[in-house]
C-alpha positions as CSV (number, residue, x, y, z in Angstrom):
1,X,-5.1,42.3,-20.0
2,X,-2.3,42.3,-17.4
3,X,-4.9,42.2,-14.6
4,X,-6.3,38.9,-16.0
5,X,-2.9,37.4,-16.3
6,X,-2.0,38.4,-12.8
7,X,-5.3,36.8,-11.5
8,X,-4.5,33.6,-13.4
9,X,-1.0,33.4,-12.0
10,X,-2.3,33.9,-8.5
11,X,-5.0,31.2,-8.9
12,X,-2.6,28.7,-10.3
13,X,-0.1,29.4,-7.5
14,X,-2.8,29.0,-4.9
15,X,-3.8,25.7,-6.5
16,X,-0.3,24.4,-6.4
17,X,0.2,25.4,-2.8
18,X,-3.1,23.7,-1.8
19,X,-2.1,20.5,-3.5
20,X,1.3,20.6,-1.9
21,X,-0.3,21.1,1.6
22,X,-2.6,18.1,0.9
23,X,0.3,15.9,-0.2
24,X,2.2,16.8,3.0
25,X,-0.8,16.0,5.2
26,X,-1.3,12.6,3.5
27,X,2.4,11.8,4.0
28,X,2.4,12.8,7.6
29,X,-0.8,10.8,8.3
30,X,0.7,7.8,6.6
31,X,3.8,8.0,8.7
32,X,2.1,8.3,12.1
33,X,2.9,5.4,14.3
34,X,0.1,3.1,15.1
35,X,-2.2,4.1,12.1
36,X,-1.3,1.1,10.0
37,X,-1.2,-1.4,12.9
38,X,0.7,-4.7,12.4
39,X,1.2,-4.1,8.6
40,X,3.5,-1.2,9.4
41,X,6.2,-3.6,10.7
42,X,8.7,-4.8,8.2
43,X,8.6,-8.6,8.0
44,X,11.2,-11.0,6.7
45,X,10.7,-13.4,3.8
46,X,10.0,-16.9,5.1
47,X,12.4,-18.4,2.5
48,X,15.4,-16.0,2.3
49,X,15.0,-13.4,5.1
50,X,14.9,-10.5,2.7
51,X,12.3,-7.8,3.4
52,X,8.8,-9.2,2.5
53,X,6.7,-7.5,-0.1
54,X,3.6,-9.6,-0.1
55,X,1.9,-12.7,1.6
56,X,2.0,-16.0,-0.2
57,X,-0.4,-18.9,0.4
58,X,1.4,-22.1,1.7
59,X,-1.2,-24.5,0.2
60,X,-1.7,-26.4,3.5
61,X,-5.3,-25.4,4.4
62,X,-7.6,-28.5,4.5
63,X,-10.5,-26.2,3.7
64,X,-8.7,-24.8,0.6
65,X,-10.9,-22.8,-1.9
66,X,-10.5,-22.2,-5.6
67,X,-11.2,-19.0,-7.5
68,X,-13.8,-19.9,-10.2
69,X,-12.3,-17.4,-12.7
70,X,-8.6,-18.1,-12.4
71,X,-8.6,-21.6,-10.8
72,X,-6.0,-20.4,-8.2
73,X,-6.3,-21.9,-4.7
74,X,-6.6,-19.7,-1.7
75,X,-7.5,-19.9,2.0
76,X,-9.8,-17.7,4.1
77,X,-7.6,-18.6,7.1
78,X,-4.8,-16.0,7.3
79,X,-2.5,-18.3,9.3
80,X,-1.8,-20.2,6.0
81,X,-0.1,-17.1,4.5
82,X,3.6,-16.4,4.9
83,X,5.5,-13.2,4.2
84,X,7.5,-13.5,1.0
85,X,9.9,-11.2,-0.9
86,X,9.6,-10.1,-4.5
87,X,11.7,-13.0,-5.6
88,X,9.6,-15.7,-4.0
């Protein structure tokens, strides 16, 4: 009985170590410079200069499109999107 318990403890420990190593590899790969390109740079909100969290459509595209499900307008031209903070 003790042998089975020891084997189980060893297997669970190896599983935890393996998951830990994978998590470290993912973290290191994500933090490598140049892997995320332009999106890795922190941009300022176009309204208040706080750190931006998303891009917002400015509504100025002459070829504006509308989502048939939600009715929201959008543009396929990325120059019509500005960085905005969570407040805006």
